[in-house]
C-alpha positions as CSV (number, residue, x, y, z in Angstrom):
1,M,7.3,-40.1,-104.2
2,K,8.9,-43.4,-104.9
3,E,6.1,-44.4,-107.3
4,A,5.6,-41.0,-108.8
5,T,5.5,-40.6,-112.6
6,A,7.7,-38.2,-114.6
7,E,4.7,-35.9,-115.0
8,E,4.0,-35.9,-111.3
9,I,7.6,-35.1,-110.5
10,Y,7.5,-32.3,-113.1
11,Q,4.5,-30.7,-111.5
12,T,6.0,-31.0,-108.0
13,L,9.2,-29.3,-109.2
14,I,7.1,-26.5,-110.7
15,R,5.2,-26.0,-107.5
16,A,8.5,-25.9,-105.6
17,G,9.7,-23.0,-107.8
18,A,12.2,-25.0,-109.8
19,K,10.6,-24.2,-113.2
20,G,13.9,-23.7,-114.9
21,V,15.2,-27.2,-114.4
22,A,11.9,-29.1,-114.0
23,K,11.7,-30.4,-117.6
24,K,15.3,-31.5,-117.6
25,A,15.1,-33.2,-114.1
26,E,11.8,-35.0,-114.4
27,N,13.1,-38.0,-116.5
28,T,16.3,-38.3,-114.5
29,L,14.4,-38.3,-111.2
30,A,11.8,-40.7,-112.5
31,K,14.5,-43.3,-113.2
32,V,16.3,-42.7,-109.8
33,M,13.2,-42.6,-107.5
34,P,12.2,-46.3,-107.7
35,N,15.7,-47.2,-106.3
36,T,15.6,-44.8,-103.4
37,I,14.4,-45.2,-99.8
38,A,12.3,-42.5,-98.2
39,V,13.5,-41.6,-94.7
40,P,11.4,-39.2,-92.6
41,A,13.6,-36.4,-91.3
42,E,12.0,-33.1,-90.5
43,H,15.2,-31.2,-90.0
44,L,16.3,-32.2,-93.5
45,V,13.0,-31.1,-95.0
46,E,13.4,-27.6,-93.3
47,R,17.0,-27.4,-94.6
48,Q,16.0,-28.3,-98.1
49,K,13.2,-25.7,-97.9
50,W,15.7,-23.0,-96.9
51,V,18.1,-24.0,-99.7
52,I,15.3,-23.7,-102.3
53,E,14.1,-20.3,-100.9
54,E,17.7,-19.0,-101.0
55,A,18.2,-20.3,-104.6
56,L,15.0,-18.5,-105.6
57,R,16.1,-15.3,-104.0
58,L,19.5,-15.5,-105.7
59,E,17.7,-16.1,-109.1
60,E,15.6,-13.0,-108.6
61,S,18.6,-11.0,-107.6
62,I,20.4,-12.1,-110.7
63,K,17.4,-11.0,-112.8
64,L,17.5,-7.6,-111.2
65,I,21.2,-7.2,-111.8
66,D,20.7,-8.2,-115.5
67,Q,18.0,-5.5,-115.8
68,E,20.4,-2.9,-114.3
69,I,23.1,-3.9,-116.7
70,H,20.7,-3.6,-119.6
71,T,19.7,-0.1,-118.4
72,L,23.3,1.0,-118.1
73,L,24.1,-0.2,-121.6
74,W,21.0,0.9,-123.5
75,G,19.6,3.6,-121.3
76,N,16.1,4.2,-120.0
77,P,14.3,7.4,-121.0
78,E,11.9,7.0,-118.1
79,K,14.8,7.1,-115.6
80,C,16.7,9.8,-117.7
81,V,19.5,7.3,-118.4
82,E,21.3,7.8,-121.7
83,P,22.7,4.8,-123.7
84,H,26.4,4.3,-123.3
85,P,28.2,5.3,-126.5
86,Y,30.2,2.1,-126.7
87,T,27.2,-0.3,-126.3
88,E,26.2,-0.7,-129.9
89,I,29.8,-1.0,-131.1
90,L,30.7,-3.7,-128.6
91,M,27.5,-5.6,-129.0
92,S,28.1,-5.8,-132.8
93,L,31.1,-8.1,-132.1
94,P,30.5,-11.8,-132.3
95,F,29.6,-13.7,-129.1
96,I,29.6,-10.5,-126.9
97,S,26.9,-10.6,-124.2
98,E,25.6,-7.6,-122.2
99,N,27.5,-8.8,-119.2
100,I,30.8,-8.9,-121.1
101,A,30.1,-5.6,-122.7
102,C,29.4,-4.0,-119.3
103,T,32.6,-5.4,-117.9
104,L,34.7,-4.1,-120.8
105,I,33.2,-0.7,-120.6
106,G,33.9,-0.6,-116.8
107,V,37.5,-1.6,-117.4
108,I,38.2,0.5,-120.5
109,G,36.6,3.8,-119.4
110,D,37.6,6.2,-122.1
111,I,39.3,4.7,-125.2
112,E,41.0,8.0,-126.0
113,R,43.4,7.6,-123.1
114,F,45.2,4.9,-125.0
115,R,47.5,6.1,-127.8
116,T,48.1,2.8,-129.5
117,Y,46.5,-0.7,-129.6
118,K,49.7,-2.1,-128.1
119,E,49.3,0.1,-125.1
120,F,45.6,-1.0,-124.9
121,K,46.6,-4.7,-125.1
122,K,49.1,-4.3,-122.3
123,Y,46.5,-2.6,-120.1
124,L,44.1,-5.5,-120.7
125,G,46.9,-8.0,-119.9
126,V,47.1,-9.8,-123.2
127,S,50.3,-8.4,-124.7
128,A,53.6,-10.3,-125.1
129,E,56.7,-9.5,-123.2
130,N,60.3,-10.9,-123.3
131,K,61.4,-13.8,-121.1
132,Q,64.7,-12.9,-119.6
133,S,67.4,-14.7,-117.7
134,G,70.0,-12.1,-116.6
135,I,70.8,-10.1,-119.8
136,S,69.7,-12.9,-122.1
137,V,66.3,-13.0,-123.8
138,T,65.1,-16.6,-124.1
139,G,61.7,-16.0,-125.7
140,T,58.3,-14.3,-125.2
141,R,55.4,-14.9,-122.9
142,Q,52.1,-13.2,-122.1
143,T,52.4,-10.4,-119.7
144,Y,51.4,-10.9,-116.0
145,S,50.4,-7.2,-115.7
146,G,47.1,-5.7,-116.7
147,V,43.5,-5.8,-115.5
148,R,42.5,-9.2,-114.4
149,D,38.8,-8.8,-115.2
150,A,39.6,-7.7,-118.7
151,R,41.9,-10.7,-119.3
152,R,39.2,-13.0,-117.9
153,V,36.4,-11.8,-120.2
154,L,38.8,-11.8,-123.3
155,Y,39.6,-15.4,-122.5
156,Q,35.9,-16.2,-122.2
157,I,35.3,-14.6,-125.6
158,A,38.1,-16.6,-127.1
159,L,36.8,-19.9,-125.7
160,I,33.2,-19.1,-126.9
161,V,34.5,-18.3,-130.4
162,L,36.5,-21.6,-130.6
163,A,33.6,-23.7,-129.1
164,N,31.2,-22.3,-131.8
165,G,33.8,-22.3,-134.6
166,Q,32.3,-25.1,-136.6
167,K,28.7,-23.9,-136.4
168,H,29.5,-20.1,-136.6
169,P,32.8,-19.7,-138.4
170,T,34.6,-16.4,-137.8
171,V,37.9,-14.8,-138.7
172,F,39.1,-15.4,-135.1
173,K,38.6,-19.2,-135.4
174,L,40.6,-19.3,-138.7
175,Y,43.3,-17.2,-137.1
176,Y,43.5,-19.6,-134.1
177,D,43.6,-22.6,-136.5
178,R,46.4,-21.0,-138.5
179,K,48.5,-20.5,-135.4
180,V,48.0,-24.1,-134.3
181,N,48.8,-25.4,-137.8
182,E,52.1,-23.4,-137.7
183,G,53.1,-25.4,-134.7
184,M,52.1,-23.1,-131.8
185,N,50.7,-24.9,-128.8
186,K,47.0,-24.4,-128.2
187,K,47.3,-22.4,-124.9
188,K,49.7,-19.9,-126.5
189,A,47.4,-19.7,-129.6
190,I,44.5,-18.8,-127.3
191,G,46.7,-16.0,-125.8
192,H,47.4,-14.7,-129.3
193,L,43.7,-14.8,-130.1
194,C,42.9,-12.8,-127.0
195,G,45.4,-10.2,-128.2
196,K,43.7,-10.1,-131.6
197,I,40.3,-9.6,-130.0
198,A,41.7,-6.8,-127.9
199,A,43.2,-5.1,-131.0
200,L,39.8,-5.4,-132.7
201,I,38.0,-3.8,-129.7
202,Y,40.5,-0.9,-129.8
203,T,40.0,-0.4,-133.5
204,V,36.2,-0.3,-133.5
205,L,36.0,1.9,-130.4
206,K,38.7,4.3,-131.7
207,N,36.9,4.6,-135.1
208,K,33.4,4.6,-133.6
209,K,32.3,2.1,-136.2
210,I,30.2,-1.1,-136.0
211,Y,32.1,-4.3,-136.6
212,D,31.7,-6.0,-139.9
213,P,33.1,-9.5,-140.3
214,I,33.3,-9.4,-144.1
215,I,35.5,-6.3,-144.2
216,H,37.5,-7.8,-141.3
217,A,38.1,-11.0,-143.4
218,K,39.1,-9.0,-146.4
219,A,41.5,-6.9,-144.4
220,C,43.1,-10.0,-142.9
221,G,43.4,-11.6,-146.4
222,I,40.9,-14.4,-145.5
223,K,38.4,-15.8,-148.0
224,M,35.2,-17.0,-146.2
225,D,32.0,-17.9,-148.0
226,N,30.0,-18.7,-144.8
227,L,30.9,-16.1,-142.3
228,Y,28.9,-16.0,-139.1
229,L,26.9,-12.7,-139.2
230,K,25.6,-11.6,-135.8
231,N,23.7,-8.7,-137.3
232,P,23.2,-9.5,-141.0
233,S,20.9,-6.6,-141.7
234,K,23.5,-4.0,-140.9
235,E,25.6,-2.4,-143.5
236,P,29.5,-2.8,-143.4
237,Q,31.0,0.1,-141.5
238,L,34.4,-1.0,-140.3
239,L,37.9,-0.8,-141.7
240,M,39.9,-3.4,-139.7
241,S,43.4,-3.1,-138.3
242,N,46.7,-5.1,-138.5
243,K,47.0,-8.6,-140.0
244,N,49.6,-10.0,-137.6
């Protein structure tokens, strides 16, 4: 193995079941191998074999879970499973994956049980509340209440939006930049962005309309020539909510 070429290492990894990382690992291992010392240790070989088998089982389990999530979202006529009514709406939002959509559906339940978007944001854990000392109000902070899983996925969405902001510009990225330019620290600006995303989710689900970034930008008073269009073939269908 010490004198193995990159191609030989690649084929060995394929046979071992590590197809997903074989191409990436072959060059790295080819550089490292000449400087290693092979020590025969049967118990380590068996342990490594067990670890690889467990990793392959976990990979297969994850694939099965992803298939179940897909079925729950989009339905399956053969299994008499109807598509969820929120699936297409949530998946029209930028950077929403099936896993995130499934989590949000599980957390939200029925959108009609929320009377206002402020009530919805508080339930998701991304609303603002007053900081108090005695009877004095010293400022505001993000609430500590709400559903933890919802807050987690909204934070993930916000980070994905910001990470892809240069390549895929969105209204959300411009909103974040505006808050930072106004002097708000970045952590607090991300919290505000999570609240904005929550308000948008409330709006599209309440109105039962597909998200449209162009109408969203116009409603927020933002001019964008190169908006990121997740589904460019779809017609605009959404009237967006508040500008704050």
